[in-house]
VONU-544878 format. One record per residue (C-alpha): x, y, z. Coordinates in steps of 0.001 Angstrom, whole numbers, plus 500000, padded with zeros to 6 digits. Layout:
REM residues N
XYZ;...
END
This chain:
REM residues 266
238738570353330858;238275574047330115;238259575238326506;238731578982326155;239378581775323713;240526585231324801;241635588341322953;242328591077325483;242424588875328570;238980589142330172;238045585585329274;241507584266330095;241202585682333607;237840583940334085;239110580623332719;242234580724334879;240210581528338005;237921578568337334;240858576250336600;242626577272339815;239549576266341815;238579573088339969;241981571751338967;240716571256335415;243239571730332612;243063574689330222;242929574324326443;243513577481324378;241123577230321420;243215579512319205;246403577533319859;244580574261319255;243328575480315900;246717576872314871;248575573727315910;246383571614313652;247811572100310155;245380574207308153;242759573607310824;240818576679309784;240066575259306348;240270571486306875;237751568982308166;240236567348310526;238852566738314013;240436568006317215;240131565084319620;240272565042323423;239670562386326059;238244563271329453;239047561752332804;236214559958334561;233589562454335730;235640565409334430;233758568674333865;233686570436330467;233816574229330445;233602576617327502;234784580206327985;234532582830325254;234011586564324691;230908587761322900;231548589356319487;228540591110317951;226150589302320301;227523585971319066;230308583551319961;233434584393317923;233671582653314561;236844580875315699;235023579344318677;232172578029316537;234657576622314016;236431574870316886;233195573295318107;232510571997314607;235893570220314679;235730569142318325;235608565446319137;235474564472322801;235819560725322879;233779560174326036;231650563331326326;228444561590327338;227110562373330834;229916564799331709;228848568017333422;229155570907330929;228905574651331438;229477577982329691;231007581264330826;230932584147328350;232277587654328792;231011590892327262;231230594632327735;227442594830327827;224589592502326829;225125589119325150;221891588604323206;221511585008322037;225240584212322214;224805581549324894;221877579840323174;223823579832319892;226699578131321677;224380575666323439;222826574623320142;226205574210318469;227426572041321357;224252569977321314;224936569210317659;228096567349318737;226414565608321662;227248567974324525;224318569239326598;225068572377328599;223963572101332230;224547575701333410;225723579022332011;226530582579333048;227687585791331415;230175588192332986;230054591914332236;233692592928331865;235541596118330833;234827597158327256;237558596426324707;235802596776321356;236659600151319822;236010599419316153;232913601581315769;232826605385316089;230542605414319134;232449602755321119;235394603309323462;236926601696326527;235351602241329932;236497604856332407;238946603549335034;236231603705337683;233744601743335578;236453599264334602;237257598568338248;233579598251339172;232965595731336395;235966593662337466;234812593527341081;231248592575340189;232445589934337724;234785588455340318;231941588108342813;229625586540340241;232254584116338977;233127583058342528;229488582082343082;229407580171339824;232614578327340684;230759576892343664;227923575851341367;230363574138339011;232176572386341849;228817571039343062;227757570285339472;224531572215339851;222256572105336819;219881574791335623;221984577770336705;221320580484334122;222475584026334932;222841585713331546;222564589409330673;220601588899327471;219486592517327056;216707593952324911;216006592678321385;218315589633321604;217028588144318342;217611591376316407;221018591929317984;222365588408317496;220774587485314198;220435590731312247;223085593072313646;225343590142314495;225213588919310907;226220592354309615;229012592500312194;230478589115311259;230123589498307505;231030593149307025;232712594647310105;235056591873311291;238150592515309169;241813593428309570;241906595797306583;241500599076308511;244454598258310820;247547600319310091;250669601567311843;251600605170312626;255242604928311577;256745607537313909;255183605849316950;256130602244316145;258942600751318249;259287597690315988;258906595589319138;256619592925317689;254247592983320667;251221593202318381;252220590068316475;252946588139319664;249504588786321171;247432588179318028;245482585000318873;245113583932315240;248652584786314010;247290587330311547;250241589750311855;253573589334310092;256562590865311857;260286590911311081;262652592384313640;263316596030312891;260320596420310582;256732597521310947;254070594836311358;251728593996308505;248354592271308610;247907589204306422;244360589908305200;243713586171305121;240233586202306650;241348584984310078;241143588307311957;238434588424314619;238709592175315269;239444591415318920;241794594439319002;244442592655321063;247105594176318783;245720597681319222;245315597470322982;248725595941323709;250732598397321610;252908600279324134;252958603499322093;249435603462320639;251005603118317183;248175600967315803;244979602554314539;241834601090312968;241070603420310104;240040606694311695;237760605003314204;240270604614317043;241801608082316966;242084609474320520;240448606382321997;241730604487325004;243398601101325341;242523598190327585;243645594670328336;243031592709331501;245498593134334335;245124593213338065;
END
């Protein structure tokens, strides 16, 4: 079983590639949380039962050198009825370094009785554009990252198929503790918000694409009207809405002006 969360598609690509090779089923973490009534604020468990000797994979993007809040909330609610002794692994994606994101995830999984056997990070095209100094990669860099990630994931698929333990190929980077604990805390508590999102009226097609791609259903859309964000605390600042807008009608304050768009496609 493969549990995954994806905003702009990098992680979805990785999870789908693994599933195609292993035959393991995919579980969308965001859909699982949304399908459970008030799952975000309730203590109700999300229960799953594994087949004999089934592998357990966790795929997620790195947000502020941490796993996304939604992913950690999911783990807290996760109940795998027969998790003991099943091979478990992690694949995380990031535009650059991942800091302590994998170790944070390993510790959270261990708290519910799942020991991670192997883990890798994949450097993928940059999609976070919410800070003034951050933009998407150039087309050449984007293509290079995709090719290198594909090669690395293909190797790891073999490791997973053989259930190899101790595989650890993670781009931690410099100052992982500072990045994940100090800067990451500021990011989660003060920067992750939907409040700067707004629509440039004369560009909006009223197509609803932004609402359809939001993984946490944070955008309200009525046909023929402009979208509005709910400001309910669920936004992960994944920028899926911004990147998928066909006319670049969505901006994030003044921080995304003249910046590029990206979502995974072949």
